[in-house]
N, C-alpha and C positions, 0 to 999 in steps of 0.2 A: 190447716186446723184453725178452731174456731177454739173464741173461751168465751166464758159466759157461767153466769149465776142463777140457781130457782130462785125467784122472790117471790114468797108466801105471802100474801097480804093479808091473808084472812085462814085463820089453821083450824078446818071443821075435825079433822080425827083428837084435834089437844096434844099430838105426839111430836112435832117436827115444832113447831111454831112460826112467828111470822118473821120475816125479813130476807135473810141470804142461808135457803136451809141448803142447800147442794153447790157443786160446781158444775159445771157441763163443758163435757169436752168433743169437738164433732170433728172426728179423722177426714186428711183425705177421699177414704173410701165410702164415706160416708155412715159409718159406725156414732152409733153416741155414748156416748161412756158418763154414767150420774156416779157424785166422790158426794155424799150425805154429808153432812155435819150433823155436827150435834154430841148427843150425849149416845146416839144409837148410830156410830162411824157405819158407813159400808160402801162400796161401790156396785154397780148395775151399769151392763150392756145392754146395748138397743141395737139393733138392726138401720132405724133414722131416729134423729132427732122429733120425728112428729108421733115416733111410737111414748115416748120420753115423757112428751106432753099432752096426747092424750092420757096416758096412765097420772100423771100429776099435775097438770093443768085445773082439774076439778072448775073447772066453767071458766074461764080464768079471772080465780083466785089467785093462781100461778102463776107468777108469766120468768119467761127470759129476756136474762137485761145482758145483753153479750158485751163486749168486754172492746173496742176498740181495736182494729186488728192495724197496728202501726206497724208491723214488719211490710206488710205488703202495700199501703200507706208510702211508706220509704221507696221501694224498691220501680213503684210506677213514676215516684215524681226522679229517681233519680234517671229512669228510662228516658223521661221528657228531656230532661235535663244534661244529658250525653248527648244529648242534638243538636245545644243552646251553646254558643257563645256570647261570651262577655264581651267578650272587647265588639266585637258586632255590634250588640245591643248597642251598647257604651255610644259608641262612633254612630249608630243612625238618630241615638238621640240625646245625646248632647251639645248644646249649644255649639259650633264652627265657630263664631267667633271669640277671641282669649277672653275680652272683658267681662262677656257675658258666663263664659264658662269657672272665672275665678269670683264673680259672685256666685257662683251656686256654689263653689270648693269652698271658699274661705267670707261667710255671710259679714256681712257687717255688722260689727253688738251697739247692743241699741242701748 
C-alpha cells in the first residue's frame, strides 16, 4: 500500500483551493482511492493512480507527493540485520590491544 497527497499548486476551477487537497491511497492491487478534503469531501476509486493523475493533474498544476514507506524500510533493514552478528562486527573492527580498546571505550577527558 502506498499513501500520499494531491498537492494543488494552482487551482484552475476555484473549487479545491491549493495545497493538500486530497489523500491518495494505492492498494497492492493497483487500485487508487482519492479522498477529497475540504468543503465538499468525497471518495473516488480509480483502476490505477495514472487515471487519477490524468484526470486531476491539470498539466502539472497538481502533483502527488508520496509519504515515506516506513514499514517497508523497517522490514528491509530488519532482513539485512538478521544476517549480521554485532559480535562478529565488533570482533573484526575493534582494536586487538587492550590499551587501544580502553582508549576507545574510556577516552581521556580534555
